[in-house]
GUBAFI-549636 format. One record per residue (C-alpha): x, y, z. Coordinates in steps of 0.02 Angstrom, whole numbers, plus 50000, padded with zeros to 5 digits. Example, Ala and Ser with C-alpha at 12.3 -4.5 7.8 and 13.67 -1.06 7.14 Angstrom:
<recs>
506154977550390 506844994750357 
</recs>
This chain:
<recs>
522805124749969 522165140049866 521205153649942 519645158849893 519485178049852 518635187349985 518945204450067 520245197050182 520875181250107 522245175350227 522935157750156 524195161950027 524415155649842 525595141249810 525655143249636 524915370249791 524875387349876 524675402349777 526415409549848 527775407449710 529525409449729 530965405149614 532705397749657 534245397049539 535715385949522 537135387649391 536055400149308 534515390449283 532935396449338 531735384949429 529935387049464 529415381549646 527995385849758 527795381549945 526185372050004 525275373550161 526645361350242 528035374750200 528865362750075 529475368549919 528705361849766 529605359449591 528725363949441 529765354649297 528875362449167 530215373549096 531045356049064 529885354248904 530765370048819 531675363448654 533535364048680 534565367148511 535445350548523 533745342248513 533305349748343 533165337548186 534665343848067 534765337247893 536545329047888 537505334347725 538655319047662 540005322447552 540605308447427 542335308147327 541495302747176 539895291847115 540735275747152 541215278847321 539315285547366 538795270547296 539915259247384 539515269247551 537625265247532 537825248047485 538825245847649 537485254947745 536235244647665 537075227547723 537265234847900 535555239147923 535005220747853 536085213547996 535405222048108 533675219548083 534025200848037 535175197948195 536535187348081 537895193647985 538305177547896 536575175947803 536725193447733 538475191647669 538025173647601 536535178847518 537495195447447 538815183947391 537675172847292 536815188747211 538365197147163 539705182547151 540935192547254 541055203547413 542315218947399 543635214747537 543585233947595 541765231047621 542115215447736 543495224247817 542425239247853 541105228547938 542345218948051 543045235748109 541375243948135 540615229548227 542235230048336 542115247548369 540185243848434 540915229948538 539695219148439 540855203248466 539695191148424 539545198948245 541555199748233 541655180148278 540335175348167 540825182848013 542735178448046 542125159648074 541365160347898 542805169147821 543915153747890 542775141847771 542955153547623 544225146547490 544155165947411 544695174547574 546645173247634 546255170447831 547805179247895 548745180048069 547845196348088 546055188148058 546625173348178 547015187648308 545515195648287 544505181548313 545345176148477 545005192448546 543285190848486 543125174648600 544005182448743 542705197748743 541515184248750 542155173548880 542095159548768 543825151548840 543625134448754 543465142648587 544715153648632 546035138848683 545495128548533 545985142248400 547655144648501 547955127348453 547545129448274 548525145248287 550135135348320 549875121048213 549695134648068 551485140948120 550825156948198 551935157948356 550915164748504 551225181948558 550505194048684 548905197148607 548405179448576 548835175348764 547975192148827 546375186148736 546475168348804 546805175948985 545275188648953 544245174248893 544555164949053 544245180049168 542625184549076 541955164849085 542235165749283 543805156449266 544895167949373 546065155149434 546455148249267 546615167449202 547815171949334 548935155849303 549065162249119 549545178249177 550795172449291 551475161349162 551785175449057 552755185249185 553915167149196 554025162549013 553445176548905 552785182948805 553065198848896 551435207648951 550755222248881 549995236348957 548265229748908 548875213348978 548845222149148 547385231049133 546295217449082 547075206449229 546685219249349 544905219549316 544865199949316 545615201349500 544275214549533 542825204749443 543395189249545 543475199049706 545315194349704 545715211549796 547255208049881 548005201049725 547475215249621 548045227949769 549725217049762 549935218949581 549595239149583 550915241249702 552075232949597 551655244249449 551955259249566 553585253949613 554685261849490 556185249349518 555135235449493 553785239749385 554035234449202 552885249549157 551915265849209 550025262549270 549095271249162 547445278749171 546415265449150 547285255449293 547085268849415 545215270349378 545145249649392 545885251649571 544755266349624 543155253049565 544075239449673 544115250949826 542345255849803 541845237149782 542575232149924 541805245250019 543585253650064 543105272750023 544385280850121 545765271949991 544705277449849 544875294249893 546755294049919 546935287649719 546535306549641 547965314149731 549125298249684 548625301949505 549105318549517 550755314449597 551285301549469 550695315049342 549315303849264 548005313949198 546395313549271 544755312449164 542905313649181 542815294349226 543985298749369 542835310049447 541375300449407 542065284949493 542365295249637 540555300649652 539875285949618 540205278349803 539895293549891 538335293149995 538045312250034 537405324349919 538755337349995 540115326649953 539485321549780 539275340849751 541075344449795 541915332849687 540815337549549 541425356149591 543095349949586 542925341649415 542365358149336 543925366649430 544975356749350 544515360049178 543395343949130 541695344649063 540455333249154 539725320449051 538075312749056 538505301049203 539195315849298 537575325249295 536555309649338 537545306149493 537375322849556 535435321349509 535195303249597 536215312349744 535095327349763 533605315349727 533895302249862 534135317949996 532305323849952 533035339149870 532065340549704 532375357149673 534085355149645 533915338249554 532945346949436 534095361449417 535675349749374 534495342249262 534005358849163 536025362549190 536295346449074 535175351948936 535635368648936 537345359548920 536925352848762 537285335548850 535815323748788 535095312448917 535165294848926 533595285348987 534345282649154 534705300149177 532855303049147 532395288449259 533365293249401 532655311349399 530925301749378 531345293249536 531845308449631 530065314649608 529255297249632 529815294449793 529235310549848 527445306749774 527555322449659 526575315749532 526335331449421 528265333949398 528435316149368 527165316149237 528005331349154 529745320649164 528975305549087 528165315148972 529705324048902 530485304748884 529145300348777 529325317948650 531285313648644 531105294748602 531985290848442 531385293648254 532825282448180 532975267448078 533445251348174 535275252748111 535435270248188 534335265348352 535585251848379 537245262848362 536475277048465 535515264148605 536695270548740 536055288648712 534115284848690 532955290948806 531525279948763 530505277648910 530735257148968 529955246849089 530945255449223 530355272049169 528645264649169 528725256049347 529475272349420 528025282849359 526865270049427 527545272349598 527425290049595 525545287249605 525645273749727 526675287149834 525435299849832 524075285249864 523205288749696 522745271549644 521425275449531 522695284249413 524025269249472 522815258349400 522575266549232 524375269549216 524565250649250 523425247649102 524315260648986 525965251349022 525135235548955 524175244648823 526035251948769 526515233248735 527785231948900 527575217049010 527585220249196 528855211749298 528995206949485 529465224849514 527985231449428 526695218749520 527715223649682 527425241249661 525575239749638 525325227749770 526315239849891 525095254649835 523485244049884 524325237950057 524545256450086 522815260650079 522155244850150 521275237549998 521755220750039 520405214549904 521325224749777 522795218949838 522615200749816 521745203849659 523415209449601 524495195149680 523375183549582 523515193149416 525595190949456 525505173349485 524275168649345 525715177549222 527015165349291 527915177649387 528505171849557 528365184349720 529995189449794 530315193349976 529845211049982 528025206349908 527705190550046 528325204350169 527155216550115 525765206850103 526175199950275 526265216450352 524675224850268 523495207650343 524545211050508 524105229350511 522215224350493 522425214050662 522525199150556 524125189750637 523515171050565 523605178850409 525195186750430 525935170350512 525285161550353 526025173250217 527725172350336 527735151950315 527225154250124 528855165450110 529845148350155 528755138250067 529265146549917 531075144749953 531515161150017 532345164850180 531395177650286 532535193250311 532965202950473 531495213750412 530225203450380 530645194550575 530675212750643 528935216050558 528195199350627 528755201550796 528005219850794 526345212550727 526155201050895 524915208951016 524535194851136 525685185151225 525145169151145 525755178550981 527245184251038 527665166251084 527395159450904 528205174750825 529635171650930 529845153250877 529495157550680 530875168550682 532035156150787 532165166350941 531325153151056 530745164851188 530365183251201 531055196351338 530605206851473 528815213151435 528615203651279 529775213351175 530725201951068 532595202651071 532475207650880 531625223050929 533035229351032 533615235550852 531915239050767 531255255150746 529455255750685 529655275250600 531315266750489 530085254250429 528835267350385 530165276250278 530645260050194 528785258250129 528735275050073 530405275049994 530245260549899 531065264149725 531435256349553 533315251049523 533655256049355 535245247149330 535365229849267 533805220349237 532765225249380 532485208249447 531995213049602 530945224849692 532355233849825 531615242149977 532845255050055 533075261550219 533735278850271 535375275150217 534985266850043 536085276649941 537595265950000 536735251549882 536705261949728 538045256949619 537985272249511 537545270549314 538825259449284 539915275749293 541495264649258 540945262249069 542665269649013 543605257949097 542755242749006 544345235448895 
</recs>
């Protein structure tokens, strides 16, 4: 039954201070003032100061001769067209019709460049087309590159078929083709088949290479086959049995495995083991260790240890440290690290900006968050489309995560008028709000008890075809319950279940806490599956429930900048444990 919109609709829908001081960290000055509560407020205005690495430079290119210049410009023109059209073959076919021929070096240059960029869809598209062209001698090397491309895309069906075709052509299978086939099954989620191929290589050949071991370790970890990965790694550490010496990437993967398994103690032991085995450490090594630490002091210690080792922090290192300080509500240190990153000439990614933005947003520090957001917009790229694609990991254009995090800054400051304006600006700038964005706005209206606006926002979200998640249902349920409308709270609890969402412990705890009379406590107890209440009307679920924790959860609702932000995440006081860390193991991507 669709509710009518009123002030309290209860049926769910189906469908600064003058005192200033300066603190210093790593030689960077931070402006700060103390408010009436004695809390330091960070002034982020120095972030707007231009840095040398952000100055636009005119690149001077040197060519061998006029012919070389023409070839280079023609190659770039074609690469630009491929990027714009999203198809390589259509561009190459048109170019061949126009010019009657495609220089071999031009085609090979494209393949090599797309391979470097890990654009394996373009690689496979070009090679599949070349297979059909009489003017191209499709060699064994081309077959190996194509099966590698299928492996990287997890297309095990095509990889298997191509391996059979190679056998018919008289090309004997080797370690490259078998490793690519194994990787294809691994990336395609067929972990047991990938392991079977690896075991067959061990027993009957071809002998696995270092890359084979790297990929099978990664496959084991992705498939949560931790025991298999650990056993294989122990075999590699055994100098008497090991066919080769484990390299840096293998050690990094094992660190990641222990982190994924939650065995942080073993992960910490990998660093001294690398030193003992003479395996050089890199920035990725220390980033991997920093990524699972939950205490900012531990993260800072690892960061210092990395610098003492003579390694330069990269953008991930700085982002992890900023994140640790931000989650500890130490915004001044977070800003200092960001300033240090800028002064060191490290170009921030949009994720690094988003993390700093979040550090201010969760504390409701609107002015500081606004400065960070302004800096992101100022640093948006001014490149052509091909350059944007090549430099995509390094660009800091505000994305939906940035806009939603900025929106949460207004929400956490209870400035809903500004939040409404910014929400309209988000749509005006061409972005489509998702469940996280709507959830942030709904949470803001719930916090200020504006139930009419809360439901109006929920209606808009529903009409946009976006389904509510558990956090949104719980937020609305809690808002009605706090306004002494237990019946509506129960309706929204049931609506959660009607939408196929099983209420979690938080939702159950909130419903129990909203019950005030004996009848309400009995009804809530039956809904959450307890069946009865304890002495004095206190639910059995309440023994682990603390209202203060829930208030902090609501105040610290943030936007996850990893992945596609498909859910609205609410973190408790230990929420740092849930943060996966900026994909800190990018260096392991084989």
